[in-house]
C-alpha positions in Angstrom: 0.0 0.0 0.2 1.1 3.6 -1.0 3.4 4.8 2.0 1.8 8.4 1.8 -1.6 6.7 2.2 -0.5 5.0 5.4 1.1 7.8 6.9 -1.9 10.1 6.2 -4.0 8.1 8.2 -1.9 7.1 10.8 -1.4 10.7 11.5 -5.0 11.4 11.5 -5.6 8.5 14.0 -2.9 9.9 16.5 -4.4 13.4 16.2 -7.8 11.9 17.3 -6.0 9.9 20.0 -4.3 13.2 21.1 -7.6 15.1 21.3 -10.3 12.5 22.6 -13.9 13.7 23.3 -16.8 11.9 25.3 -20.0 10.8 23.8 -22.1 13.5 22.2 -19.2 16.0 22.7 -17.2 15.0 19.7 -17.2 18.5 18.3 -13.4 18.7 17.3 -13.5 15.1 16.1 -16.6 15.9 13.9 -14.7 18.9 12.4 -11.7 16.8 11.8 -13.6 14.3 9.9 -15.4 16.9 7.9 -12.2 18.6 7.0 -10.7 15.2 5.9 -13.8 14.5 3.8 -13.5 17.8 2.1 -10.0 17.1 1.2 -11.1 13.9 -0.4 -13.7 15.8 -2.5 -16.5 14.2 -0.6 -19.4 16.5 0.8 -20.6 15.8 4.2 -23.2 16.9 6.7 -23.7 17.0 10.5 -26.4 15.0 12.1 -27.3 13.9 15.7 -25.2 16.8 17.1 -21.7 15.3 16.5 -22.4 12.6 13.9 -21.1 13.0 10.3 -22.6 11.5 7.3 -21.4 11.4 3.8 -22.0 9.8 0.4 -19.6 8.5 -2.2 -21.6 8.4 -5.6 -21.5 5.5 -7.9 -20.0 5.9 -11.4 -23.6 6.6 -12.7 -26.8 7.7 -11.1 -25.1 9.9 -8.4 -26.4 8.9 -5.0 -29.9 7.5 -6.0 -30.6 3.9 -5.6 -29.6 1.3 -2.7 -26.6 2.0 -0.9 -24.0 0.3 1.1 -23.1 2.0 4.5 -19.7 1.9 6.3 -19.9 2.7 10.0 -17.2 4.1 12.4 -17.7 5.1 16.1 -15.8 8.4 17.2 -16.2 8.7 21.0 -13.8 8.2 23.8 -14.0 7.2 27.4 -13.7 9.0 30.8 -10.4 7.2 31.7 -7.1 9.1 32.4 -4.5 7.8 29.9 -1.4 6.0 31.2 0.2 4.6 27.9 3.1 7.0 27.9 2.7 7.4 24.1 4.1 10.4 22.3 0.4 11.2 21.2 -1.3 10.4 24.5 -4.4 12.3 25.4 -4.0 16.2 26.3 -7.5 16.2 27.6 -7.2 15.2 31.3 -9.5 12.2 32.3 -10.5 11.4 28.6 -8.8 8.8 26.6 -9.5 6.8 23.5 -9.2 3.3 25.2 -11.4 1.3 22.7 -10.0 1.9 19.4 -12.7 4.3 17.9 -9.9 6.8 16.9 -8.6 3.7 14.7 -12.1 2.9 13.4 -12.7 6.4 12.1 -9.1 6.4 10.3 -9.9 3.2 8.8 -13.3 4.2 7.4 -11.7 7.4 6.1 -8.9 5.4 4.3 -11.6 3.4 2.8 -13.3 6.5 1.8 -10.2 7.7 -0.1 -9.9 4.3 -2.0 -13.7 4.4 -3.0 -13.6 8.1 -4.0 -10.8 7.3 -6.2 -12.1 4.2 -7.7 -14.5 5.9 -10.1 -16.4 2.7 -10.8 -18.5 1.8 -7.7 -21.5 -0.6 -8.4 -23.7 1.3 -6.0 -23.1 4.6 -3.8 -21.6 4.3 -0.4 -22.6 6.2 2.5 -20.1 6.9 5.4 -21.5 7.1 9.2 -19.3 8.5 11.6 -21.3 8.0 14.9 -21.0 9.6 18.2 -21.7 8.1 21.7 -21.3 4.4 21.1 -20.0 4.0 24.6 -23.3 5.1 25.8 -25.2 3.0 23.7 -27.1 5.9 22.3 -25.5 7.1 19.2 -26.7 4.5 16.8 -30.3 5.4 17.6 -29.6 9.1 17.2 -28.2 8.5 13.8 -31.2 6.5 12.8 -33.5 9.0 14.0 -31.6 11.5 11.7 -32.2 9.4 8.8 -28.7 8.0 8.4 -30.1 4.7 7.1 -32.7 6.1 4.6 -31.9 4.4 1.2 -29.4 2.1 2.8 -29.8 -1.6 2.4 -26.6 -3.1 3.9 -24.3 -2.0 6.6 -20.8 -2.8 7.9 -18.7 -2.2 10.8 -15.7 -3.4 12.8 -13.7 -3.5 16.0 -10.1 -3.8 16.7 -9.3 -6.8 18.8 -6.2 -7.5 20.7 -7.2 -11.1 21.1 -6.1 -11.7 17.5 -2.9 -11.0 16.0 -2.7 -8.2 13.4 -3.5 -9.6 10.1 -6.5 -11.7 11.1 -10.1 -10.7 10.3 -13.0 -12.3 12.2 -16.0 -12.6 10.0 -18.3 -14.8 12.1 -21.9 -15.8 11.4 -24.0 -15.8 14.5 -23.9 -13.8 17.8 -20.6 -11.7 18.2 -21.8 -9.3 20.9 -24.1 -9.4 23.7 -27.0 -7.3 24.8 -26.4 -4.7 27.6 -29.3 -4.2 30.1 -28.7 -2.7 33.5 -30.3 -3.0 36.9 -30.7 -1.1 40.0 -31.7 -2.1 43.4 -32.5 0.2 46.1 -32.6 -1.5 49.6 -34.5 0.3 52.3 -33.7 -1.0 55.8 -33.7 0.7 59.0 -30.7 2.7 60.3 -29.5 2.5 64.0 -26.4 2.1 66.2 -23.9 -0.4 65.0 -23.4 -1.6 68.6 -27.4 -2.4 68.7 -27.9 -4.0 65.4 -31.1 -5.8 66.6 -32.9 -2.5 66.7 -32.3 -2.0 62.8 -32.4 -3.7 59.4 -28.8 -3.7 58.2 -28.8 -2.6 54.5 -25.2 -3.8 54.3 -26.0 -7.4 55.2 -29.1 -7.3 53.0 -27.0 -6.2 49.9 -24.2 -8.7 50.5 -26.7 -11.5 50.6 -28.1 -10.2 47.4 -24.8 -9.9 45.7 -23.9 -13.5 46.5 -27.4 -14.9 45.5 -27.3 -13.0 42.2 -24.1 -15.0 41.4 -26.1 -18.2 41.5 -28.5 -17.0 38.4 -26.0 -17.6 35.9 -24.0 -20.4 37.8 -27.2 -22.5 38.7 -30.1 -21.4 36.4 -28.8 -20.8 32.9 -27.6 -23.6 30.7 -23.9 -23.2 30.4 -24.1 -23.6 26.6 -25.9 -20.1 26.4 -23.3 -17.3 27.3 -24.6 -14.9 30.0 -23.3 -12.4 32.6 -24.7 -10.7 35.5 -22.3 -8.4 37.2 -22.9 -6.1 40.3 -20.6 -3.3 39.5 -21.6 -0.7 42.3 -22.5 -1.2 45.9 -23.0 2.0 47.9 -23.8 1.9 51.6 -23.2 3.4 54.9 -22.0 6.7 56.4 -19.9 5.8 59.3 -18.2 2.8 60.8 -20.3 2.9 64.0 -23.6 3.3 62.1 -26.0 0.8 60.9 -26.7 1.5 57.2 -30.4 2.1 56.6 -30.1 2.5 52.9 -28.1 0.9 50.2 -27.9 0.8 46.3 -26.5 -1.9 44.0 -26.1 -1.3 40.2 -25.0 -3.9 37.8 -25.2 -5.1 34.3 -27.0 -8.0 32.4 -25.1 -9.5 29.2 -27.0 -12.3 27.0 -27.2 -13.1 23.5 -30.8 -14.5 23.5 -34.0 -13.0 24.7 -35.1 -16.1 26.5 -32.0 -16.0 28.7 -32.5 -12.3 29.5 -36.0 -12.7 30.4 -35.2 -15.5 32.7 -32.4 -13.5 34.4 -34.9 -10.6 34.8 -37.4 -12.9 36.4 -34.9 -14.4 38.7 -33.6 -11.2 39.7 -37.2 -10.0 40.7 -37.7 -13.2 42.6 -34.4 -13.0 44.5 -35.2 -9.4 45.5 -38.5 -10.3 46.8 -37.5 -13.2 48.8 -34.5 -11.5 50.3 -36.6 -8.4 51.3 -39.3 -10.7 53.0 -36.3 -12.7 54.7 -34.9 -9.4 56.3 -37.8 -7.3 56.5 -36.4 -4.7 54.1 -37.8 -3.0 51.2 -36.2 -3.7 48.0 -36.9 -1.6 44.7 -35.6 -3.3 41.6 -35.5 -1.3 38.3 -34.3 -2.3 34.8 -33.0 0.0 32.0 -32.9 -1.8 28.6 -29.6 -1.4 26.6 -28.6 -2.4 23.1 -29.8 -5.8 21.7 -27.0 -8.3 20.8 -25.3 -8.0 17.6 -26.0 -11.3 15.5 -24.6 -11.5 11.9 -26.6 -13.2 9.4 -24.9 -16.1 7.5 -25.2 -14.4 4.0 -23.8 -11.1 5.4 -21.0 -12.9 7.2 -20.2 -14.5 3.8 -19.9 -11.2 2.2 -17.7 -10.0 5.1 -15.5 -13.1 4.8 -15.0 -12.8 1.2 -13.8 -9.3 1.6 -11.6 -10.3 4.6 -9.9 -13.1 2.3 -9.3 -10.6 -0.4 -7.4 -8.6 2.0 -5.5 -10.9 4.4 -5.9 -14.5 2.6 -8.0 -17.4 3.4 -5.8 -18.6 6.4 -6.5 -15.3 8.1 -10.1 -14.9 7.8 -10.7 -16.7 11.0 -13.7 -17.7 13.1 -14.5 -16.2 16.5 -12.4 -18.0 19.0 -14.4 -17.2 22.1 -17.7 -15.8 23.0 -17.7 -12.1 23.3 -20.1 -10.5 26.0 -19.2 -6.9 25.3 -22.0 -4.6 24.1 -22.2 -2.8 20.7 -24.9 -0.5 19.5 -24.3 -1.5 16.0 -26.9 -4.0 16.8 -29.5 -0.9 16.5 -28.6 -0.7 12.8 -29.1 -4.4 12.3 -32.5 -4.3 13.7 -33.3 -2.1 10.6 -31.3 -3.8 7.8 -28.9 -6.5 7.3 -25.2 -6.2 7.9 -22.1 -7.6 9.5 -19.8 -6.6 12.3 -16.2 -8.0 12.2 -13.2 -8.2 14.6 -9.9 -6.8 13.3 -6.8 -8.2 14.8 -4.7 -5.7 16.4 -2.2 -7.3 18.6 1.5 -6.8 17.8 3.7 -9.7 17.4 5.1 -10.9 20.7 2.9 -8.4 22.8 -0.3 -9.2 24.8 -1.0 -5.6 25.5 -3.8 -4.3 27.9 -7.6 -4.8 27.4 -10.0 -2.3 26.0 -11.4 0.2 28.6 -7.9 0.1 30.3 -5.8 3.3 31.1 -3.0 1.5 29.2 -4.8 0.3 26.0 -3.3 0.6 22.7 -3.5 -1.5 19.4 -1.0 -2.2 16.8 -1.4 0.5 14.2 -0.5 -1.9 11.4 -4.2 -2.9 11.6 -5.1 0.6 10.0 -4.3 0.0 6.3 -5.7 -3.5 6.7 -9.0 -2.2 8.2 -9.1 0.6 5.4 -8.8 -2.1 2.7 -11.3 -4.6 4.3 -14.0 -1.6 4.4 -13.0 -0.8 0.8 -13.5 -4.4 -0.3 -16.8 -5.3 1.6 -18.3 -1.9 0.3 -17.6 -3.1 -3.3 -18.5 -6.7 -2.8 -21.9 -5.8 -1.2 -22.6 -3.0 -3.8 -22.2 -5.6 -6.4 -24.7 -7.8 -4.9 -27.1 -4.8 -4.6 -26.5 -3.9 -8.1 -27.0 -7.5 -9.2 -23.6 -7.7 -11.0 
């Protein structure tokens, strides 16, 4: 690949990494994307506050007719960066710790190749989406009309679990749903030396945490991946005061609706039982998050063929392990067919740090690979839509 091309999008990615912005605050990021598109001769428009949409016309027919969409996410996380990189974040407490800066650079790189192609089977729409980390950006883009006229959509994510040069185009579930729950415990406060006079919310909450762990371990078939995690337990004001109130918050991750429904029902049952056992009032609330990402077989085959064209048959690999992370790309796929791939981004001989870590970094050699993949999948999918 042309060294100037690689350098251009490498520098663009590093600029975004140096200036990360949180969900729905990606103002500078959107401006940089717009400038990059303008430099390629591609017109763009702002949607959903900080989202950017652009179209690359086919050789004939302008932007009329069915389109293929390529999506990149653009937001960062509220994490203080500790990588020590020369291009580390200058925004205190904000970091690109999930590779969205890389995704954006890849899709822009693909846009350059598509714009220079001059013979696309159908137009290609580019979606630069805000707020993936909050699970709200895709819906905002859809509400703004980002899918109007689009019949297939493709996205992807860098993944340190796979070496650079591998692409995972897997049919079936590749991400989990992301529901959350909150349990408010109303006990009875009092003096820590006289616990019999109160109802200790810490004890109630502790029993809840341990009981919740048995839902997956004893009620869900191990063949159906699921996770229930309590991530927050807030209680008490002083060591000699019996906590009268406590709050637990957590997440539910599943890949099937029946499993999700069972977990929700079990949480309700456990709360009712423990509340009655300890004479406490428990208030359980749920917030439905993004659905699971499930790649249809025919869409995964298009993505696999594109991957083979870029990295070869041996490096177009299946999903090694179940992924329980969430991804609001699922919201697009509830509307139209598509495929979401994993792009291997682990440097040789280096395990690296996980996503959402303050020391997360990926192998930048994946950038031209990802750009070529998005170019190839847009052309292949476009050919199918055009009937060629």
